C-alpha positions as CSV (number, residue, x, y, z in Angstrom):
1,M,96.0,110.8,64.6
2,P,95.5,111.0,61.1
3,Q,92.1,109.9,59.7
4,S,93.6,107.1,57.5
5,M,94.9,105.5,60.5
6,L,91.5,105.6,62.6
7,K,89.6,104.3,59.8
8,S,92.2,101.2,59.4
9,V,91.7,99.9,63.1
10,T,88.5,98.0,62.6
11,G,88.9,94.8,64.5
12,P,91.2,92.9,66.4
13,A,93.6,91.7,63.3
14,D,93.6,95.4,62.4
15,W,94.4,96.2,66.0
16,R,97.5,94.2,66.0
17,A,98.7,95.2,62.5
18,Q,99.3,98.6,64.2
19,F,102.1,97.5,66.6
20,P,105.6,97.1,64.4
21,A,107.1,95.1,67.3
22,L,104.8,92.4,67.1
23,Q,105.5,91.8,63.2
24,G,109.0,90.7,64.2
25,Q,110.5,87.4,65.7
26,M,112.2,86.6,69.1
27,N,114.8,84.2,68.7
28,G,114.2,83.0,65.2
29,R,110.3,82.8,66.1
30,P,107.2,84.2,65.7
31,L,106.6,86.8,68.8
32,A,103.9,85.7,71.2
33,F,104.2,88.7,73.8
34,L,102.5,88.0,76.9
35,D,104.4,90.4,79.2
36,S,101.6,93.3,78.5
37,A,101.1,93.8,82.4
38,A,104.7,94.7,82.7
39,S,104.8,97.3,79.7
40,A,102.8,97.3,76.5
41,Q,104.2,97.4,72.9
42,K,103.4,100.6,71.1
43,P,101.3,101.5,68.1
44,Q,102.6,103.0,65.0
45,A,100.6,106.1,65.8
46,V,102.5,106.7,69.1
47,L,105.7,106.2,67.5
48,D,105.1,108.8,64.8
49,K,103.8,111.3,66.9
50,V,106.9,110.8,69.3
51,M,109.2,111.0,66.4
52,G,107.4,113.9,64.6
53,T,107.3,116.0,68.0
54,L,111.2,115.5,68.2
55,S,112.1,115.9,65.0
56,G,109.7,118.5,63.7
57,Y,108.9,121.4,66.4
58,Y,110.4,120.1,69.9
59,A,110.7,122.9,72.1
60,N,110.5,123.3,75.9
61,I,107.0,124.4,77.4
62,H,105.4,127.4,79.3
63,R,108.2,129.6,78.6
64,G,109.1,130.1,75.0
65,L,107.2,132.8,73.0
66,Y,108.2,131.5,69.7
67,E,106.3,129.2,67.5
68,Y,107.7,125.4,68.3
69,S,107.5,126.4,71.8
70,Q,104.0,127.8,71.7
71,R,102.7,124.5,69.6
72,T,104.6,121.9,72.0
73,T,102.8,123.4,74.9
74,A,99.4,123.3,73.3
75,E,99.9,120.0,72.5
76,F,101.1,119.0,76.0
77,E,98.1,120.6,77.6
78,A,95.8,119.1,75.1
79,V,96.8,115.8,76.8
80,R,96.0,117.4,80.2
81,G,92.0,117.5,78.9
82,K,92.4,114.1,77.0
83,M,93.2,112.3,80.3
84,A,90.6,114.3,82.5
85,K,88.2,113.0,79.8
86,F,89.5,109.4,80.0
87,L,89.2,109.2,83.6
88,N,85.8,111.3,83.6
89,A,87.5,113.9,85.8
90,K,85.9,117.2,86.8
91,S,88.4,119.3,85.7
92,Q,91.7,119.0,83.4
93,N,93.0,121.0,86.4
94,E,92.7,117.6,88.6
95,I,95.2,116.0,86.3
96,V,99.0,115.8,87.3
97,F,101.8,114.6,85.3
98,T,104.2,112.3,87.3
99,S,106.9,109.9,85.7
100,N,105.3,106.7,86.7
101,S,102.4,105.3,88.9
102,T,105.5,104.7,91.7
103,D,105.9,108.7,91.4
104,A,102.3,109.2,91.7
105,I,102.1,107.3,95.0
106,N,105.1,108.6,96.3
107,L,103.6,112.0,95.6
108,V,100.6,111.8,97.8
109,A,102.5,110.1,100.5
110,H,104.9,112.9,100.9
111,A,102.7,116.0,100.0
112,W,99.9,114.5,101.5
113,G,100.9,112.1,104.4
114,L,103.9,113.7,105.5
115,H,101.8,116.8,106.3
116,Y,98.5,115.2,107.4
117,L,99.6,112.1,109.1
118,H,100.9,111.8,112.7
119,A,102.3,109.2,115.1
120,D,99.8,106.4,115.3
121,D,97.3,107.6,112.6
122,E,96.7,104.3,110.5
123,V,96.8,103.5,106.7
124,I,95.3,100.4,105.7
125,L,96.5,98.6,102.6
126,T,96.4,95.0,101.1
127,E,98.4,92.2,101.1
128,M,97.6,92.4,97.2
129,E,99.9,95.6,96.7
130,H,102.7,96.1,94.5
131,H,105.7,97.2,96.0
132,A,105.2,100.7,94.8
133,G,101.8,100.5,96.9
134,I,103.7,99.3,99.9
135,V,107.0,100.8,100.3
136,P,106.3,104.7,100.0
137,W,103.8,104.3,103.3
138,H,106.6,102.5,105.0
139,L,109.2,105.1,104.3
140,L,106.6,107.4,105.9
141,R,106.0,105.5,108.9
142,D,109.8,105.4,109.7
143,L,109.3,109.3,109.2
144,T,106.2,109.9,111.3
145,G,105.2,106.6,113.2
146,I,102.1,106.0,111.4
147,V,100.4,102.5,111.4
148,I,100.3,100.1,108.6
149,K,97.3,97.6,108.3
150,Y,96.5,95.1,105.7
151,I,93.4,93.5,104.4
152,P,94.1,90.1,104.1
153,V,94.2,87.9,100.7
154,T,92.2,84.7,100.2
155,Q,93.3,81.3,98.8
156,E,91.5,82.3,95.8
157,G,93.4,85.1,95.4
158,E,90.5,88.1,96.6
159,L,90.7,90.4,99.1
160,D,88.6,89.1,102.2
161,L,87.0,92.4,102.6
162,S,85.0,90.7,105.8
163,K,88.1,92.0,107.6
164,L,87.8,95.5,106.6
165,E,85.3,96.4,108.9
166,S,87.5,95.2,111.9
167,L,90.5,97.3,110.6
168,L,88.7,100.6,110.5
169,T,89.0,102.6,113.5
170,K,88.9,106.4,114.5
171,K,92.5,106.5,114.0
172,T,92.1,105.4,110.3
173,R,92.9,108.2,108.1
174,L,94.1,106.7,104.6
175,V,93.0,103.3,102.7
176,S,94.9,102.7,99.5
177,F,94.6,99.6,97.3
178,V,95.0,98.0,94.0
179,H,92.3,98.4,91.5
180,I,93.7,94.9,89.4
181,S,96.5,92.7,90.6
182,N,99.4,92.8,88.3
183,A,100.4,89.3,90.0
184,L,96.9,87.6,89.9
185,G,94.7,89.5,87.4
186,T,91.8,90.0,90.3
187,V,89.7,93.0,89.8
188,N,88.8,93.9,93.1
189,P,85.4,95.8,93.8
190,A,86.3,99.2,94.3
191,E,83.2,100.8,94.4
192,Q,82.2,98.5,97.3
193,I,85.4,99.1,99.1
194,V,84.9,102.8,98.7
195,A,81.2,102.4,100.0
196,Q,82.3,100.7,102.7
197,V,85.1,103.1,104.2
198,R,83.1,106.3,103.3
199,A,80.2,104.4,105.5
200,Y,82.2,104.3,108.3
201,N,84.0,107.7,108.0
202,P,83.6,110.2,105.2
203,D,86.6,111.8,106.1
204,I,89.1,108.8,105.4
205,K,91.3,109.3,102.2
206,I,91.2,107.0,99.6
207,L,93.8,106.0,97.1
208,I,93.3,103.7,94.3
209,D,96.3,102.2,92.2
210,G,94.9,101.8,88.8
211,S,98.0,100.8,86.8
212,Q,96.5,98.1,85.4
213,S,92.9,98.6,85.4
214,A,93.2,101.8,83.2
215,V,94.3,99.8,80.2
216,H,91.8,97.2,80.9
217,M,88.2,99.2,81.5
218,P,86.9,102.5,81.6
219,V,87.8,104.4,84.7
220,D,85.2,106.9,85.6
221,V,86.9,108.5,88.9
222,Q,83.5,110.1,90.1
223,K,81.9,107.1,90.0
224,L,84.6,105.4,92.0
225,G,84.3,108.1,94.8
226,C,88.1,107.8,95.6
227,D,90.4,110.8,96.3
228,W,93.6,109.8,94.1
229,F,93.8,107.5,91.3
230,V,97.2,106.7,89.7
231,C,98.1,105.1,86.7
232,T,101.1,104.7,84.3
233,G,101.5,105.5,80.3
234,H,103.3,102.7,79.6
235,K,101.3,100.4,80.4
236,L,98.8,102.5,78.2
237,Y,100.5,102.0,75.1
238,G,102.5,104.9,75.4
239,P,105.8,106.1,76.2
240,T,107.9,105.4,79.8
241,G,108.5,107.9,81.5
242,V,105.1,109.6,82.2
243,G,102.3,108.8,84.7
244,V,99.2,110.6,85.7
245,L,97.9,111.4,89.3
246,W,94.1,112.1,89.3
247,G,93.1,114.1,92.7
248,R,90.2,115.6,94.0
249,G,90.5,119.3,93.1
250,E,89.7,120.5,96.7
251,T,92.5,118.1,98.1
252,L,95.1,118.8,95.6
253,L,94.7,122.6,96.6
254,K,95.3,121.4,100.3
255,M,98.3,119.5,99.5
256,P,101.8,121.5,99.5
257,P,104.4,120.8,96.8
258,Y,106.4,117.6,96.5
259,K,109.4,119.0,95.0
260,G,110.7,122.5,94.2
261,G,112.1,123.9,91.0
262,G,111.4,125.6,88.1
263,D,107.8,126.1,86.5
264,M,105.7,125.3,89.8
265,I,105.9,128.7,91.5
266,E,104.3,131.9,91.1
267,R,107.2,133.9,92.4
268,V,110.6,133.7,93.9
269,T,112.4,136.0,96.1
270,L,115.6,135.5,98.3
271,Q,112.7,135.7,101.7
272,G,109.8,133.4,100.3
273,I,108.0,131.8,97.7
274,K,104.8,131.7,96.2
275,Y,103.6,128.3,94.5
276,R,101.4,128.0,91.7
277,E,97.8,126.6,92.1
278,P,97.6,122.4,91.1
279,P,98.3,120.5,89.1
280,Q,101.4,122.9,88.1
281,R,102.2,122.8,91.8
282,F,103.5,119.4,91.7
283,E,105.3,119.4,88.3
284,A,108.4,120.7,88.9
285,G,111.2,121.4,86.4
286,T,111.0,120.5,82.6
287,P,108.3,117.9,82.2
288,P,108.5,114.5,80.5
289,I,107.0,116.9,77.3
290,V,107.6,114.1,74.5
291,E,106.3,111.4,76.5
292,V,103.0,113.2,77.9
293,I,102.4,114.1,74.0
294,G,103.0,110.3,73.0
295,L,100.4,109.2,75.6
296,G,98.1,111.8,74.4
297,A,98.6,109.6,70.8
298,A,98.2,106.2,72.9
299,I,94.6,107.6,74.1
300,D,93.6,108.7,70.8
301,F,94.6,105.1,69.3
302,M,92.5,103.4,72.0
303,E,89.5,105.6,71.6
304,S,89.7,104.9,68.0
305,I,88.7,101.6,68.8
306,G,86.4,102.1,71.7
307,W,86.2,100.3,75.2
308,D,83.2,98.2,74.1
309,A,85.3,96.4,71.3
310,I,88.6,96.3,73.6
311,T,86.4,94.9,76.6
312,A,84.9,92.4,74.7
313,H,87.9,91.0,73.1
314,E,89.8,91.0,75.8
315,H,87.3,89.5,78.3
316,A,87.0,86.3,75.5
317,L,90.7,85.9,75.3
318,S,91.0,86.3,79.3
319,E,88.6,83.6,79.7
320,Q,90.5,81.3,77.0
321,L,93.6,81.8,78.5
322,F,92.5,81.1,82.3
323,K,90.4,78.0,80.8
324,R,93.2,76.4,78.9
325,L,95.8,76.9,81.3
326,S,93.6,75.5,84.1
327,A,93.0,72.5,82.3
328,R,96.6,71.3,82.1
329,K,97.6,68.8,84.6
330,D,101.1,69.9,84.9
331,L,100.3,73.4,86.1
332,R,99.3,75.2,89.4
333,I,97.3,78.2,88.7
334,I,97.7,80.8,91.5
335,G,94.8,83.1,92.0
336,T,91.6,82.0,90.8
337,S,89.3,84.7,91.5
338,P,86.0,84.8,88.8
339,N,86.4,88.5,88.5
340,R,89.8,88.7,86.8
341,A,91.5,90.6,83.9
342,G,93.9,89.3,81.5
343,I,96.6,88.1,83.7
344,V,97.4,84.5,84.7
345,S,100.1,83.3,86.7
346,F,101.3,79.6,87.3
347,L,103.7,77.3,88.4
348,M,104.8,74.1,86.6
349,H,104.9,71.0,88.7
350,G,108.8,70.3,89.6
351,A,110.2,72.8,87.5
352,A,112.0,76.2,88.3
353,S,109.8,79.0,87.0
354,A,113.1,80.6,85.8
355,D,113.8,77.6,83.5
356,V,110.3,77.4,82.2
357,G,110.8,81.0,81.2
358,M,113.9,80.6,79.4
359,I,112.8,77.8,77.6
360,L,109.7,79.8,76.5
361,D,111.8,82.7,75.5
362,K,113.6,80.1,73.1
363,C,110.2,79.2,71.6
364,G,109.3,83.1,71.2
365,V,106.7,83.3,74.2
366,A,107.6,86.2,76.1
367,V,106.1,86.0,79.9
368,R,107.6,87.4,83.0
369,T,108.9,85.1,85.7
370,G,110.0,86.4,89.4
371,H,107.7,87.7,92.6
372,H,106.4,90.8,90.0
373,C,107.1,93.3,92.4
374,C,104.6,91.6,95.0
375,Q,106.7,89.5,97.6
376,P,104.1,90.1,100.1
377,L,101.2,88.6,97.9
378,L,102.9,85.6,96.8
379,G,104.3,85.0,100.3
380,V,100.4,84.0,101.0
381,F,100.3,81.3,98.5
382,G,104.1,80.2,100.4
383,I,105.9,80.7,97.0
384,E,108.9,83.0,96.1
385,G,107.6,83.4,92.2
386,T,105.2,82.6,89.3
387,I,105.4,82.4,85.3
388,R,102.8,85.3,84.8
389,A,101.2,85.9,81.2
390,S,99.4,88.6,80.4
391,L,97.1,89.9,77.7
392,A,96.5,93.1,76.0
393,L,94.1,94.6,73.2
394,Y,96.6,93.2,70.3
395,S,97.0,89.6,71.9
396,N,95.3,86.9,69.9
397,E,94.5,83.1,70.1
398,S,97.8,82.2,68.3
399,D,99.4,83.8,71.4
400,I,98.0,80.9,73.7
401,D,98.6,78.2,71.2
402,S,102.3,79.3,71.0
403,L,102.3,79.5,74.9
404,E,100.7,75.9,75.0
405,E,103.2,74.7,72.7
406,A,106.0,76.2,74.5
407,L,105.0,74.5,78.1
408,D,104.7,71.3,76.5
409,K,108.1,71.3,75.2
410,A,109.4,72.7,78.7
411,G,107.6,70.2,80.4
412,K,109.3,67.4,78.1
413,M,112.6,69.0,78.7
414,L,112.3,69.5,82.3
415,A,110.9,66.4,83.4
């Protein structure tokens, strides 16, 4: 990122000014973008890096001896180092680039689960999981006969960890859970969960879905103590089509390839194949080159602001959003945990969520309606879907003002 850009990012108003899409309008109204939990907007630094790479020196990587290929390769691999530092990994060789969090979880389910899990082995998930944290294990169950158990969720929207001990048995091989709920905003006590599992059996593998947490809080995979951690670029202010799997070095070494193709092999003969060491073993074919480089620019952008500033701003705004929506008599808040990120799900009494969402759209307010790929979780509350407002570092108080004004209008129209 150019030094001029770094110097200008000094406060929330300056942060927001770096995002071109937020300067526009939606349906003729100033945009209040409150759907960052689905996908975040992109700062100018990321847009410039992506376009600059494509138009200036793009080439395929790891193969060419010419300048463009060498430069692109160097920038691509530099991002592996940035992500290792971002997650406090021991080595950049523990960073595997995937297409998104879903791909990363599927990689673990197939490259590890398909080879190390057998009939009647137990996998513990939670009722809070995104579908991406459930479906891969169901597919594996159909192939291998594993048993899937779930940590229940309370009516406050928290994991009922008092039930975890009874779920753990000598057959438990994996515990996988979401760090922050994409539907409720609940921040789960990851270190506590890991410690409880390790105390029961240190050999149980642990996977944490950090799709929401990596953008809202500093993540230290060594401190968390898990075996795998996944996150996705498009929620980290980077491009779509790129995700990250962090895995313990010794664990990745024991995992066979997930996909086969070019660049993940040492040698191929007609009789046999020798695979490369991790992480390249899991990166078959031409990777998301420009997307990875764009993700690197997004990490640079976040680090130019700093976690202290980001978390302080988001915490204050999150508290305000939850407090103001909770005070409204026309809404039902779904999930009331005090340990929460900037995500609030709610229903409007007597109104269909889709109808509310469409009215908000006409008022220039972007929210998400539906089940948020969390149908089992919403089933705990006896509902099919919610309206979800979610914040990012570029969000401000005027976004919440616009949301409330739009909800007032929706209430009158749908009464």
